[in-house]
C-alpha positions as CSV (number, residue, x, y, z in Angstrom):
1,M,-9.0,-18.4,-32.3
2,S,-9.6,-15.9,-29.5
3,R,-6.7,-15.2,-27.1
4,L,-7.1,-16.9,-23.6
5,P,-6.8,-14.7,-20.6
6,R,-3.8,-15.1,-18.4
7,L,-4.3,-17.4,-15.3
8,R,-2.7,-16.1,-12.2
9,S,-3.1,-17.1,-8.5
10,S,-1.2,-16.5,-5.3
11,P,1.9,-18.7,-4.8
12,D,1.7,-21.8,-2.6
13,P,4.7,-22.2,-0.3
14,S,4.1,-26.0,0.0
15,D,4.3,-26.5,-3.8
16,P,7.8,-26.1,-5.0
17,L,6.8,-26.3,-8.7
18,A,4.2,-23.6,-8.5
19,P,6.5,-20.6,-9.0
20,S,8.1,-22.2,-12.1
21,I,4.7,-23.0,-13.7
22,A,3.2,-19.6,-13.0
23,T,6.3,-17.9,-14.3
24,T,6.3,-20.0,-17.4
25,L,2.6,-19.5,-18.2
26,G,2.5,-15.8,-17.3
27,F,3.9,-14.7,-20.7
28,S,2.9,-17.2,-23.4
29,M,1.6,-20.8,-23.9
30,S,3.9,-21.7,-26.8
31,T,6.3,-24.6,-26.4
32,S,9.5,-22.7,-27.4
33,T,8.8,-20.0,-24.8
34,L,8.4,-22.7,-22.1
35,G,11.7,-24.3,-23.0
36,H,13.5,-20.9,-22.7
37,K,12.0,-20.1,-19.4
38,R,12.8,-23.6,-18.0
39,K,16.5,-23.2,-19.1
40,A,16.5,-19.8,-17.3
41,D,15.3,-21.4,-14.0
42,D,18.0,-24.2,-14.3
43,N,20.6,-21.5,-14.7
44,N,19.4,-19.7,-11.6
45,L,19.7,-23.0,-9.6
46,D,23.2,-23.5,-10.9
47,A,24.1,-20.0,-9.9
48,E,22.8,-20.5,-6.4
49,A,24.7,-23.8,-6.0
50,L,27.9,-22.2,-7.2
51,D,27.5,-19.3,-4.7
52,Q,28.6,-21.6,-1.9
53,P,32.2,-21.1,-0.6
54,R,34.6,-23.1,-2.7
55,K,38.0,-21.7,-1.7
56,L,40.2,-24.5,-0.1
57,P,43.6,-24.5,1.4
58,A,46.4,-25.8,-0.7
59,I,46.8,-29.5,-0.5
60,G,49.4,-31.9,-1.6
61,N,49.7,-33.8,-4.8
62,G,46.9,-36.4,-5.5
63,A,45.5,-36.1,-1.9
64,T,41.9,-35.5,-2.9
65,A,40.3,-34.6,-6.2
66,R,38.3,-31.4,-6.6
67,P,34.6,-32.3,-7.1
68,L,33.1,-31.4,-10.5
69,A,30.1,-29.1,-10.8
70,A,26.9,-30.7,-11.9
71,S,26.3,-30.5,-15.6
72,R,23.5,-28.2,-16.8
73,S,22.3,-30.8,-19.2
74,A,21.7,-33.2,-16.2
75,L,18.9,-30.9,-15.1
76,N,16.9,-31.8,-18.2
77,R,17.3,-35.6,-17.9
78,P,14.2,-37.5,-16.7
79,T,14.7,-39.6,-13.6
80,A,12.9,-42.6,-12.3
81,T,12.2,-41.0,-9.0
82,A,8.7,-41.8,-7.8
83,G,7.3,-40.5,-4.6
84,P,4.7,-38.1,-3.2
85,A,5.8,-35.4,-5.6
86,A,5.1,-37.6,-8.6
87,K,1.8,-38.5,-7.2
88,Q,1.1,-34.8,-6.7
89,L,1.8,-34.1,-10.3
90,S,-0.6,-36.6,-11.6
91,G,-3.6,-34.3,-11.0
92,P,-4.1,-30.7,-12.1
93,Q,-1.8,-28.3,-10.2
94,R,-2.2,-24.6,-9.4
95,L,-0.3,-22.3,-11.7
96,T,2.1,-20.8,-9.1
97,R,5.8,-19.9,-9.2
98,P,8.0,-22.7,-7.7
99,E,10.2,-21.8,-4.9
100,P,14.0,-22.2,-5.2
101,P,15.3,-25.4,-3.6
102,K,16.5,-25.1,0.0
103,L,20.1,-26.0,0.9
104,S,20.7,-28.3,3.7
105,T,21.8,-26.6,7.0
106,S,23.3,-29.7,8.6
107,V,26.8,-28.3,8.0
108,P,27.4,-24.9,9.3
109,R,28.9,-22.4,7.0
110,R,32.4,-21.2,7.6
111,T,32.7,-17.9,9.0
112,T,36.3,-17.6,8.1
113,R,37.3,-16.7,4.6
114,A,39.2,-19.5,2.8
115,T,42.4,-18.7,1.1
116,S,43.0,-19.3,-2.5
117,A,45.2,-22.2,-3.6
118,P,48.7,-21.2,-4.4
119,P,50.2,-22.1,-7.7
120,K,51.6,-25.6,-8.1
121,Q,55.2,-26.1,-7.3
122,P,57.4,-29.1,-8.2
123,A,57.0,-31.9,-5.7
124,S,59.6,-32.1,-3.0
125,S,60.9,-35.1,-1.4
126,T,58.1,-35.0,1.2
127,G,55.4,-34.7,-1.4
128,L,53.9,-31.5,0.2
129,L,53.5,-28.1,-1.4
130,R,54.8,-25.3,0.7
131,P,55.0,-21.7,0.0
132,P,58.6,-20.4,0.1
133,G,59.9,-19.1,3.3
134,R,57.0,-20.6,5.3
135,V,57.3,-23.7,7.6
136,I,54.1,-25.7,8.2
137,S,54.0,-28.3,10.8
138,G,52.8,-31.8,9.9
139,S,50.0,-32.0,12.4
140,R,48.4,-28.8,11.3
141,V,48.4,-30.0,7.7
142,A,46.8,-33.3,8.5
143,S,44.0,-31.7,10.5
144,G,43.3,-29.2,7.7
145,N,43.0,-32.0,5.1
146,G,40.5,-33.9,7.2
147,L,38.3,-30.9,7.7
148,Q,38.4,-29.9,4.0
149,T,37.4,-33.4,3.0
150,K,34.4,-33.4,5.2
151,E,33.2,-30.1,3.8
152,F,33.6,-31.5,0.3
153,R,31.5,-34.4,1.1
154,D,28.8,-32.3,2.6
155,L,28.9,-30.1,-0.5
156,Q,28.7,-33.1,-2.8
157,N,25.7,-34.4,-0.8
158,Q,24.0,-31.0,-1.1
159,V,24.7,-30.9,-4.9
160,A,23.3,-34.3,-5.3
161,S,20.2,-33.4,-3.3
162,I,19.8,-30.2,-5.4
163,E,20.2,-32.2,-8.7
164,S,17.6,-34.8,-7.6
165,T,15.2,-32.0,-6.5
166,Q,15.7,-30.2,-9.9
167,L,15.1,-33.4,-11.8
168,A,11.9,-34.0,-9.8
169,N,10.8,-30.4,-10.4
170,A,11.5,-30.8,-14.1
171,E,9.4,-33.9,-14.3
172,K,6.7,-32.2,-12.3
173,L,6.9,-29.2,-14.6
174,A,6.7,-31.4,-17.7
175,Q,3.6,-33.2,-16.4
176,T,2.0,-29.9,-15.3
177,M,2.7,-28.4,-18.8
178,D,1.1,-31.4,-20.5
179,A,-1.9,-31.1,-18.3
180,E,-2.1,-27.3,-19.0
181,R,-1.7,-27.9,-22.7
182,A,-4.6,-30.4,-22.6
183,K,-6.6,-27.8,-20.7
184,V,-5.7,-25.1,-23.2
185,A,-6.7,-27.4,-26.1
186,E,-9.9,-28.2,-24.4
187,L,-10.6,-24.5,-23.7
188,E,-9.8,-23.7,-27.3
189,A,-12.1,-26.4,-28.6
190,N,-14.8,-25.2,-26.2
191,H,-14.2,-21.6,-27.4
192,R,-14.5,-22.7,-31.1
193,A,-17.7,-24.6,-30.3
194,L,-19.1,-21.6,-28.4
195,S,-18.1,-19.2,-31.2
196,L,-19.8,-21.5,-33.7
197,E,-22.9,-21.7,-31.6
198,L,-22.9,-17.9,-31.1
199,A,-22.6,-17.3,-34.9
200,N,-25.4,-19.8,-35.5
201,A,-27.5,-18.1,-32.8
202,K,-26.8,-14.7,-34.4
203,S,-27.7,-15.9,-37.8
204,L,-30.9,-17.5,-36.4
205,E,-31.7,-14.3,-34.6
206,L,-31.2,-12.2,-37.9
207,D,-33.5,-14.6,-39.7
208,K,-36.1,-14.3,-37.0
209,R,-35.8,-10.5,-37.1
210,R,-36.2,-10.5,-40.9
211,E,-39.2,-12.7,-40.6
212,L,-40.6,-10.4,-37.9
213,V,-40.0,-7.3,-40.1
214,S,-41.6,-9.0,-43.1
215,A,-44.5,-10.0,-41.0
216,S,-44.8,-6.5,-39.6
217,D,-44.8,-5.0,-43.1
218,E,-47.4,-7.5,-44.2
219,I,-49.5,-6.7,-41.2
220,E,-49.1,-3.0,-42.0
221,K,-50.0,-3.5,-45.6
222,L,-53.1,-5.5,-44.6
223,R,-54.0,-2.8,-42.0
224,M,-53.7,0.0,-44.7
225,K,-55.7,-2.1,-47.2
226,H,-58.3,-2.7,-44.6
227,A,-58.4,1.0,-43.7
228,K,-58.6,2.0,-47.4
229,E,-61.5,-0.5,-48.0
230,V,-63.3,0.9,-44.9
231,M,-62.8,4.4,-46.2
232,E,-64.1,3.5,-49.7
233,L,-67.1,1.8,-48.2
234,E,-67.8,4.8,-46.0
235,M,-67.5,7.0,-49.1
236,D,-69.9,4.7,-51.0
237,V,-72.4,4.9,-48.2
238,K,-72.2,8.7,-48.1
239,S,-72.5,8.8,-51.9
240,K,-75.6,6.5,-51.8
241,A,-77.1,8.6,-49.1
242,R,-76.5,11.8,-51.1
243,E,-78.0,10.2,-54.2
244,A,-81.0,9.1,-52.2
245,R,-81.5,12.7,-50.9
246,E,-81.1,14.0,-54.5
247,L,-83.7,11.5,-55.8
248,A,-86.1,12.5,-53.0
249,D,-85.7,16.2,-53.9
250,E,-86.2,15.4,-57.6
251,L,-89.3,13.4,-56.7
252,R,-90.7,16.3,-54.7
253,L,-89.9,18.7,-57.5
254,A,-91.5,16.4,-60.0
255,K,-94.7,16.2,-58.0
256,S,-94.8,20.0,-57.7
257,D,-94.2,20.3,-61.4
258,L,-97.0,17.8,-62.1
259,E,-99.4,19.8,-60.0
260,R,-98.4,23.0,-61.7
261,E,-98.8,21.4,-65.2
262,R,-102.2,20.2,-64.3
263,D,-103.2,23.7,-63.4
264,T,-101.7,25.0,-66.6
265,V,-103.6,22.5,-68.7
266,S,-106.8,23.5,-67.2
267,N,-106.0,27.2,-67.8
268,L,-105.0,26.5,-71.4
269,K,-108.3,24.7,-72.1
270,A,-110.1,27.7,-70.9
271,T,-107.9,30.0,-73.0
272,L,-108.3,27.8,-76.1
273,S,-112.0,28.3,-76.0
274,H,-111.6,32.0,-75.9
275,Q,-109.0,32.0,-78.7
276,S,-111.0,30.0,-81.1
277,T,-113.2,33.0,-81.7
278,S,-110.2,35.2,-82.2
279,H,-108.7,32.9,-84.7
280,I,-111.2,33.7,-87.4
281,T,-110.5,37.4,-87.0
282,L,-106.8,36.9,-87.2
283,N,-107.1,34.8,-90.4
284,A,-108.9,37.7,-92.1
285,Q,-106.1,40.1,-90.9
286,I,-103.4,37.7,-92.2
287,N,-104.9,37.6,-95.7
288,A,-104.9,41.4,-95.8
289,L,-101.2,41.6,-94.6
290,Q,-100.2,39.0,-97.2
291,A,-101.6,41.2,-100.0
292,Q,-99.6,44.2,-98.6
293,K,-96.4,42.0,-98.4
294,A,-96.7,41.1,-102.1
295,A,-96.9,44.8,-103.0
296,M,-93.9,45.7,-100.8
297,Q,-91.9,42.8,-102.2
298,M,-92.3,44.2,-105.7
299,Q,-91.0,47.6,-104.5
300,L,-88.0,45.9,-102.7
301,D,-87.0,44.1,-105.8
302,A,-86.9,47.3,-107.8
303,V,-84.8,49.0,-105.0
304,M,-82.4,46.0,-104.9
305,T,-81.9,46.2,-108.6
306,T,-81.0,49.8,-108.4
307,S,-78.7,49.2,-105.4
308,S,-76.8,46.5,-107.2
309,D,-76.2,48.8,-110.2
310,K,-74.9,51.5,-107.8
311,T,-72.6,49.0,-106.0
312,L,-71.1,47.9,-109.3
313,E,-70.5,51.5,-110.2
314,L,-68.9,52.2,-106.8
315,E,-66.6,49.2,-107.1
316,T,-65.5,50.3,-110.6
317,A,-64.8,53.7,-109.3
318,Q,-62.8,52.4,-106.3
319,R,-60.7,50.2,-108.6
320,R,-60.1,53.2,-110.8
321,I,-59.0,55.2,-107.8
322,L,-56.6,52.5,-106.7
323,D,-55.2,52.2,-110.2
324,L,-54.7,55.9,-110.4
325,E,-53.1,56.0,-107.0
326,Q,-50.7,53.2,-108.0
327,D,-49.9,55.0,-111.2
328,A,-49.3,58.2,-109.2
329,R,-46.9,56.3,-106.9
330,E,-45.1,54.7,-109.8
331,S,-44.9,58.0,-111.6
332,E,-43.5,59.6,-108.4
333,M,-40.9,56.8,-108.2
334,V,-40.0,57.2,-111.9
335,R,-39.8,61.0,-111.3
336,R,-37.4,60.4,-108.4
337,K,-35.3,57.9,-110.3
338,L,-35.1,60.3,-113.3
339,H,-34.3,63.2,-111.0
340,N,-31.5,61.1,-109.3
341,M,-30.3,60.1,-112.7
342,I,-30.2,63.7,-113.9
343,Q,-28.4,64.8,-110.7
344,E,-25.9,62.0,-111.1
345,L,-25.3,62.9,-114.8
346,K,-24.9,66.6,-113.8
347,G,-22.5,65.5,-111.0
348,N,-23.9,68.1,-108.5
349,I,-24.0,67.7,-104.8
350,R,-27.7,67.4,-104.0
351,V,-28.9,69.7,-101.2
352,F,-32.1,69.3,-99.1
353,C,-33.3,72.1,-96.8
354,R,-35.2,71.4,-93.7
355,V,-36.8,73.9,-91.3
356,R,-37.4,72.6,-87.8
357,P,-40.6,73.5,-85.9
358,V,-40.7,75.9,-83.0
359,L,-40.1,74.1,-79.7
360,T,-41.4,75.0,-76.2
361,S,-37.9,75.8,-75.1
362,D,-37.8,78.5,-77.8
363,L,-40.7,80.4,-76.3
364,S,-38.9,81.5,-73.0
365,P,-35.3,82.3,-72.4
366,S,-33.2,79.7,-70.7
367,S,-32.5,80.2,-67.0
368,S,-29.1,78.4,-67.3
369,F,-27.4,81.5,-68.8
370,T,-26.6,84.6,-66.7
371,H,-25.4,86.9,-69.6
372,S,-27.0,90.3,-70.1
373,P,-30.0,90.4,-72.5
374,T,-29.3,90.9,-76.2
375,P,-31.6,91.8,-79.1
376,D,-31.6,88.1,-80.0
377,D,-32.8,87.2,-76.5
378,E,-35.7,89.7,-76.8
379,E,-36.8,88.1,-80.1
380,R,-36.4,84.5,-78.9
381,G,-40.0,83.6,-79.0
382,R,-40.7,85.3,-82.4
383,E,-40.6,83.3,-85.6
384,A,-38.8,84.4,-88.7
385,D,-40.8,85.2,-91.9
386,I,-40.1,82.0,-93.9
387,S,-42.5,80.8,-96.6
388,F,-42.7,77.8,-99.0
389,P,-44.3,79.0,-102.2
390,D,-43.7,75.8,-104.2
391,K,-46.6,73.6,-103.0
392,R,-46.2,71.0,-105.7
393,D,-42.5,70.2,-106.1
394,H,-41.4,71.6,-102.7
395,K,-38.1,73.1,-104.1
396,E,-38.3,76.7,-103.0
397,I,-37.9,78.6,-99.8
398,V,-38.4,82.4,-99.3
399,V,-36.9,84.3,-96.3
400,S,-38.1,87.8,-95.6
401,S,-36.2,90.2,-93.2
402,S,-36.9,93.8,-92.2
403,S,-34.3,96.3,-90.9
404,S,-34.2,100.0,-90.0
405,S,-32.0,102.3,-92.0
406,A,-30.0,105.1,-90.5
407,M,-32.8,107.6,-91.4
408,G,-35.3,105.5,-89.5
409,S,-37.1,104.1,-92.5
410,E,-37.9,100.4,-92.5
411,R,-36.3,98.4,-95.2
412,K,-37.6,94.9,-96.1
413,E,-35.6,92.3,-98.0
414,I,-36.8,89.1,-99.6
415,Y,-34.4,86.2,-100.4
416,N,-35.4,83.4,-102.7
417,F,-33.5,80.1,-102.6
418,G,-34.0,76.9,-104.6
419,F,-32.8,73.4,-103.6
420,D,-33.5,69.8,-104.7
421,R,-36.1,69.4,-101.9
422,V,-37.4,71.7,-99.2
423,F,-39.1,70.3,-96.0
424,A,-41.5,72.6,-94.0
425,P,-41.5,72.4,-90.2
426,E,-44.4,70.0,-90.2
427,S,-42.5,67.4,-92.2
428,T,-41.8,64.1,-90.5
429,Q,-38.7,62.0,-90.3
430,A,-40.3,59.4,-92.6
431,E,-41.0,62.0,-95.3
432,V,-37.4,63.1,-95.2
433,F,-36.0,59.6,-95.4
434,E,-38.4,58.8,-98.3
435,E,-36.5,61.2,-100.4
436,I,-33.1,59.7,-99.6
437,S,-34.1,56.0,-99.5
438,L,-33.0,55.4,-103.1
439,L,-29.7,57.1,-102.3
440,A,-29.1,55.0,-99.2
441,Q,-29.9,51.9,-101.2
442,S,-27.3,52.7,-103.8
443,C,-24.5,51.6,-101.5
444,V,-25.8,48.0,-101.8
445,D,-25.3,48.2,-105.5
446,G,-21.6,49.1,-105.0
447,Y,-21.7,53.0,-104.8
448,N,-20.1,55.2,-102.2
449,V,-22.8,57.4,-100.6
450,C,-22.2,60.4,-98.3
451,I,-25.0,62.2,-96.4
452,F,-24.0,65.1,-94.1
453,A,-26.1,67.5,-92.1
454,Y,-25.1,71.2,-92.1
455,G,-26.5,74.1,-90.0
456,Q,-26.1,76.2,-87.0
457,T,-26.3,74.9,-83.4
458,G,-29.9,74.1,-82.4
459,S,-31.2,73.8,-86.0
460,G,-31.9,70.0,-85.6
461,K,-28.9,68.4,-87.2
462,S,-28.4,65.7,-84.6
463,F,-32.2,65.0,-84.5
464,T,-32.3,64.6,-88.2
465,M,-29.3,62.2,-88.3
466,E,-29.8,60.2,-85.1
467,G,-33.4,60.9,-84.2
468,G,-35.4,60.5,-81.0
469,S,-36.5,57.7,-78.7
470,T,-39.7,56.7,-80.5
471,E,-40.1,54.8,-83.7
472,A,-41.7,57.9,-85.5
473,T,-38.7,60.1,-84.6
474,T,-36.0,57.6,-85.7
475,G,-33.2,59.4,-87.5
476,M,-31.6,59.0,-90.9
477,I,-28.7,56.8,-89.7
478,P,-30.8,53.9,-88.3
479,R,-33.4,54.3,-91.1
480,A,-30.6,54.2,-93.7
481,V,-29.1,51.1,-92.1
482,N,-32.4,49.4,-92.0
483,Q,-32.9,50.2,-95.7
484,V,-29.5,48.7,-96.5
485,F,-30.3,45.5,-94.6
486,H,-33.7,45.2,-96.3
487,A,-32.1,45.7,-99.7
488,A,-29.5,43.1,-98.9
489,D,-32.2,40.6,-97.8
490,D,-34.1,41.2,-101.0
491,L,-31.0,40.4,-103.1
492,K,-30.4,37.1,-101.3
493,S,-32.8,35.3,-103.6
494,K,-30.5,36.4,-106.5
495,G,-27.4,34.8,-104.9
496,W,-26.0,37.9,-103.2
497,E,-24.5,37.6,-99.8
498,Y,-23.4,40.7,-97.9
499,K,-21.1,41.5,-94.9
500,M,-21.5,44.8,-93.1
501,D,-19.1,46.6,-90.7
502,G,-19.4,50.0,-89.0
503,Q,-17.2,52.6,-87.4
504,F,-18.0,55.9,-85.6
505,L,-15.5,58.8,-85.4
506,E,-15.5,62.3,-84.2
507,I,-13.2,65.2,-85.2
508,Y,-12.7,67.4,-82.2
509,N,-10.2,70.3,-82.4
510,E,-8.7,68.8,-85.5
511,T,-8.1,65.5,-83.7
512,I,-9.8,62.2,-84.7
513,N,-11.3,60.2,-81.8
514,D,-12.7,56.7,-82.0
515,L,-16.2,56.8,-80.4
516,L,-16.3,53.0,-80.2
517,G,-13.0,52.7,-78.4
518,K,-12.7,51.6,-74.8
519,G,-9.9,53.8,-73.6
520,E,-9.6,57.6,-73.2
521,F,-9.3,59.9,-76.2
522,D,-6.0,61.2,-77.6
523,K,-4.3,57.9,-76.5
524,K,-3.9,56.8,-80.1
525,K,-3.0,58.8,-83.1
526,H,-5.4,58.1,-86.0
527,E,-4.3,58.8,-89.6
528,I,-6.4,59.1,-92.7
529,K,-5.4,56.8,-95.6
530,H,-6.8,57.0,-99.2
531,D,-6.2,54.1,-101.6
532,K,-8.1,52.4,-104.4
533,S,-10.4,50.6,-102.1
534,G,-11.6,53.8,-100.4
535,T,-10.9,55.9,-97.3
536,R,-9.8,54.3,-94.1
537,V,-8.6,55.5,-90.7
538,T,-5.8,53.7,-88.8
539,D,-6.2,52.2,-85.3
540,V,-10.0,52.5,-85.1
541,N,-12.5,49.8,-83.9
542,V,-14.6,48.4,-86.8
543,M,-17.6,46.6,-85.4
544,P,-19.5,43.9,-87.3
545,L,-23.2,44.6,-87.8
546,P,-25.2,41.4,-88.1
547,S,-28.6,43.1,-87.6
548,P,-30.1,46.6,-87.5
549,A,-30.5,46.2,-83.7
550,S,-26.7,46.2,-83.3
551,V,-26.6,49.7,-84.9
552,T,-28.9,51.0,-82.2
553,S,-26.5,49.9,-79.4
554,L,-23.5,51.2,-81.4
555,L,-25.2,54.7,-81.7
556,R,-25.9,54.6,-77.9
557,V,-22.3,53.9,-77.1
558,A,-21.1,56.6,-79.5
559,N,-23.5,59.3,-78.2
560,S,-22.3,58.7,-74.6
561,R,-18.7,59.5,-75.7
562,R,-19.3,62.4,-78.0
563,T,-18.0,65.8,-76.9
564,V,-20.9,68.3,-76.1
565,A,-21.1,71.6,-74.2
566,A,-23.5,74.4,-73.5
567,T,-23.4,77.6,-75.6
568,L,-25.7,80.5,-76.1
569,M,-27.3,78.8,-79.1
570,N,-28.0,75.5,-77.3
571,E,-27.6,74.0,-73.8
572,R,-26.2,70.7,-75.3
573,S,-24.3,71.7,-78.4
574,S,-22.2,69.3,-80.4
575,R,-18.7,70.6,-80.3
576,S,-17.3,68.1,-82.8
577,H,-18.0,66.6,-86.2
578,S,-19.3,62.9,-86.1
579,V,-18.8,60.5,-89.0
580,F,-20.6,57.1,-89.1
581,T,-19.3,54.8,-91.8
582,L,-21.1,51.6,-92.9
583,R,-18.9,49.4,-95.1
584,I,-20.7,46.8,-97.3
585,S,-19.1,44.0,-99.2
586,G,-21.2,41.6,-101.3
587,T,-20.5,38.5,-103.4
588,N,-22.8,36.8,-105.8
589,T,-22.4,33.0,-105.4
590,H,-24.1,32.3,-108.8
591,T,-22.1,34.6,-111.0
592,G,-19.0,35.2,-108.9
593,E,-19.5,38.9,-109.1
594,S,-18.5,41.1,-106.1
595,C,-19.1,44.7,-105.1
596,E,-18.0,47.0,-102.3
597,G,-19.9,50.1,-101.1
598,S,-19.9,52.5,-98.2
599,L,-22.4,54.8,-96.5
600,N,-21.0,57.9,-94.7
601,L,-23.4,59.7,-92.5
602,V,-21.9,62.9,-91.1
603,D,-23.3,65.2,-88.4
604,L,-21.3,68.5,-88.6
605,A,-20.8,70.8,-85.7
606,G,-22.7,74.1,-85.4
607,S,-21.8,76.6,-88.1
608,E,-22.6,79.8,-86.0
609,R,-20.1,82.6,-85.8
610,L,-18.0,83.3,-82.7
611,N,-20.1,86.2,-81.3
612,S,-23.3,84.2,-81.8
613,S,-22.1,81.3,-79.7
614,G,-20.9,83.4,-76.8
615,A,-17.7,81.3,-76.5
616,A,-15.4,84.3,-76.4
617,G,-15.2,84.3,-72.5
618,D,-14.4,80.6,-72.2
619,K,-10.9,79.5,-73.4
620,D,-12.0,75.9,-74.2
621,R,-15.2,76.9,-75.9
622,L,-13.2,79.6,-77.8
623,K,-10.7,77.0,-79.1
624,E,-13.6,74.6,-80.0
625,T,-15.5,77.3,-81.9
626,Q,-12.3,78.4,-83.8
627,N,-11.5,74.8,-84.9
628,I,-15.1,74.2,-85.9
629,N,-15.3,77.4,-88.0
630,K,-11.8,76.6,-89.5
631,S,-13.0,73.1,-90.6
632,L,-16.2,74.5,-92.0
633,S,-14.3,77.3,-93.8
634,A,-12.0,74.7,-95.3
635,L,-15.1,72.8,-96.4
636,G,-16.3,76.0,-98.1
637,D,-12.9,76.5,-99.8
638,V,-13.0,72.9,-101.1
639,I,-16.6,73.5,-102.5
640,A,-15.4,76.8,-104.1
641,A,-12.3,75.1,-105.6
642,L,-14.5,72.3,-107.0
643,G,-16.7,74.9,-108.6
644,E,-13.8,76.7,-110.2
645,K,-12.3,73.4,-111.3
646,G,-15.6,72.6,-113.2
647,E,-15.4,76.0,-115.0
648,K,-11.7,76.5,-115.6
649,G,-10.3,73.0,-115.7
650,E,-7.6,71.6,-113.5
651,K,-7.2,73.3,-110.2
652,H,-5.7,72.4,-106.8
653,I,-8.3,71.3,-104.3
654,P,-7.2,72.0,-100.7
655,Y,-8.5,68.8,-99.1
656,R,-5.6,68.7,-96.5
657,N,-6.4,72.1,-94.9
658,S,-8.7,70.2,-92.5
659,K,-9.2,66.7,-91.1
660,L,-12.9,67.0,-92.1
661,T,-12.3,67.7,-95.8
662,Y,-9.5,65.2,-96.0
663,L,-11.7,62.5,-94.5
664,L,-14.6,63.4,-97.0
665,Q,-12.2,63.7,-100.0
666,N,-13.7,60.8,-101.9
667,S,-17.2,61.9,-101.0
668,L,-16.6,65.4,-102.5
669,S,-14.3,64.5,-105.4
670,G,-16.9,62.7,-107.5
671,N,-16.3,59.1,-106.4
672,S,-19.6,58.9,-104.5
673,K,-23.2,60.1,-104.4
674,T,-23.3,63.1,-102.0
675,L,-26.2,64.7,-100.3
676,M,-26.2,67.7,-97.9
677,I,-29.2,68.3,-95.6
678,L,-29.3,71.9,-94.6
679,N,-31.0,72.5,-91.2
680,L,-32.5,75.9,-90.4
681,S,-33.9,77.4,-87.2
682,P,-37.4,79.0,-87.5
683,L,-36.6,81.8,-85.0
684,A,-36.1,85.4,-86.0
685,A,-33.2,85.6,-83.6
686,H,-31.3,83.1,-85.8
687,L,-32.2,84.7,-89.1
688,N,-28.7,86.0,-89.9
689,E,-27.1,82.6,-89.3
690,S,-29.9,81.0,-91.4
691,L,-29.1,83.3,-94.3
692,C,-25.4,82.4,-94.1
693,S,-26.3,78.7,-94.1
694,L,-28.7,79.2,-97.1
695,R,-26.0,81.0,-99.1
696,F,-23.4,78.3,-98.4
697,A,-25.9,75.6,-99.3
698,T,-26.7,77.3,-102.6
699,K,-22.9,77.4,-103.4
700,V,-22.7,73.7,-102.7
701,N,-25.8,72.9,-104.8
702,N,-24.2,74.6,-107.8
703,T,-20.9,72.8,-107.4
704,M,-20.0,70.1,-110.0
705,I,-18.1,67.1,-108.6
706,G,-18.5,64.6,-111.4
707,T,-20.4,61.4,-111.8
708,A,-20.3,58.6,-109.2
709,R,-18.8,55.3,-110.3
710,K,-20.0,51.9,-109.3
711,Q,-17.4,49.8,-107.5
712,I,-18.1,46.3,-108.8
713,R,-15.8,43.5,-110.0
714,G,-16.5,40.5,-112.2
715,S,-15.5,36.9,-111.4
716,S,-11.8,36.3,-111.8
C-alpha cells in the first residue's frame, strides 16, 4: 500500500480540538501513536492546572480539607456531555492543533506570594497552630480563613471546568479520529482500486503495443514481399524484352544468311557445270598416282624391315652398355670394399690428398695487410708445378720445384708421393665424399670412425669438412651425417632402431671449449675421460639429432663461436682445432642385439710455420701459432711412436703431450677406422709448406695402428 501524504492546514482558533488532531496526525496514523500523543496532551493540561498558586497560610486542625488534584485517568473517561461541541464533532473536522483550555479570569490572581504551611504542632487548648514566639490575633486568623476558602472554591470550580473541557475534547478527538480512520481506509481502498486499474491499464497498453508492433512487422513483411514481387516482375519484363530483341536479331541474321545461301547455291550450280568436265581429267590422274603409290609402298615396306632390324640391334647394344656400366659400378664398389678391407687388415691410417683450385683472391695481393712485400707475395698469382700422373687409380701426385744454387745455376727437384686417393683441383665435394661414404657408414655397424683434415692455412680444410652455402658445395660433415641417417633408415626394416647425439668442441691454446654452450668460454673446465665405452669430455652440451636438418643448425651455431683471426696466409684463419662427434647407439628389437659407434670429424688448425703466418709481431697470434704447432708436433710424435711400436714392439705413446692427441687417442690407437684428408694449396708461394704437409702425410700413411674392432653386444 502506498504511503498517504501528510495533511496539514492552518489552525482554527474557534476549534479547540484542531491543534490536538493536527498534532496527532502530523507524525503517523497508527493507533498506538495516537494514544501516546493524547496522553502527552493530557499531561500538558495537568501541568498547566498545577501551575496555579497553591501555597496557603497555615490553618487550624480540621478547618478545611485540601482539595485533591484531578486524576489523570479521569481525562480518558467518556462523559455524557452533549452540546454544540458534540454536534460539531459529528461531521468531518479540519485537522488542526487544538488550543489549550483557557482558565477562568473571574477571580483575580494574588499578587502576593503565599507562605508555605509550617510543620504541624501538637494541638493547644485553643485548637490553633501558632508558630513559637509569634502572637496572632483572632480576628486576623478568621478573615484569612474565609479568604482562603473562597480561593479554594474558585480553584475547584476551575479544575472542574478544565476536566469537563478535557473530557469533551477527548470525546471530540475520539470521534475525529474515527472519522479520519474511515477516511484513511476509504483513501486506501481508493488507492488500491486505482493501482489495480493502473496496472490493468498498463497491461492493456503493453498488449496493444505488442499488437501494434506485430501488425507493423506484418505490414513491413508484406511491403517487402510486394516490393520483391514487383522487382521480380520488372526483371521478368526486362528479360522478356531482351529475349524479344535477341530473337529479332536472330531473325534478321537468319534472313541475311538465307539470302547469302541462295546466292551460294546459284554459284555452286554454275561451278558444278564447270567441274564436271574437270572430273574426268582428275580421274585419269588419280589412276596414275595410285600406280605410283603402290610402287612407293613396296619401297617403304623394305625400308621399314631394315629399320626394325637396326632398332633391335640398337636396343641390344644399349642393354649391353647398361649391363657393362652396372658391372663397372659393381666392380668399383667391390674394389673399394676390398681396398677398405685390405687397409683395415693392414691397420694403416688411410690418407687422401686434395689440391684446391686457384681462387680469384689468389691472383692479387690482399689490401688488408700493410707488411712489406716478400718473395711469396711476388709469386702469389703463380701456380706451383703439381701433376697427377696416375689417371686411372688417382693415387699419385708429383711436385716439381726449381731453385738457384750459390753459383747461379738452376736446380730442379721432383718429388713423388703416393696416397690412397689423390683429388685434382677440379674434383667436387661429391667425388670426395664418394670415396669415404663406406667409411662413414661403418659407424652405423658399430665401428668408431675418425676423419680429420690436415694442411696449412688457406688450403681448404674448413671448406672440405663444413662446405659452402649451396647443395653442391656441402662439406663432409653434413654429407656424412646424412649418410648415417640414410643407413639407419635402411636398417629399420630389419628391426634396428638408432638414437643419435652430437657435440662440437674446439681446442684453443690447449684449452677445450664447448662450441654449443651458451655462456662464455673458459668458464668451465672440461676434462677428457677414456673408458671402455669410448672417449668423453666432461661438462659439454650433447644435443640430440633427430634429423639431418638439426645438424645444419648445430654447425651454424658452432661456426659463429669458433675462434678465427687474420694471418698472412688467410684473412679468416682458424686458430683452433674443431672436433665434431656424432654418437650412434642402435638396438635390434628382433634379436636383442645392440651396437654403439661414433663418428669424429676433425678440422685441424693451420700447420704453417711461424715465419709463414706473420704472427711474430702479435702477442696473441704468436701464442696461438705456438700452441697450434705444439699440438701438431705432438700429433707427429704420436704417429712416429706408433710407427716404431709396429716395428720394435711395445713403446710408450705420448698421447698426453697435447689435448688434441689425448682426445684422438682411441682414433689413433687402433680402436677405430681413421682417415686423414691432406689439403694442399696450388700456389707456388706455398710450395714449401705443401712439401712439409706431404712428407707428414706420407709418414702417417705408413703408420700401423692395428685393426679396428666392431663394438657390438648380443642380447643378454
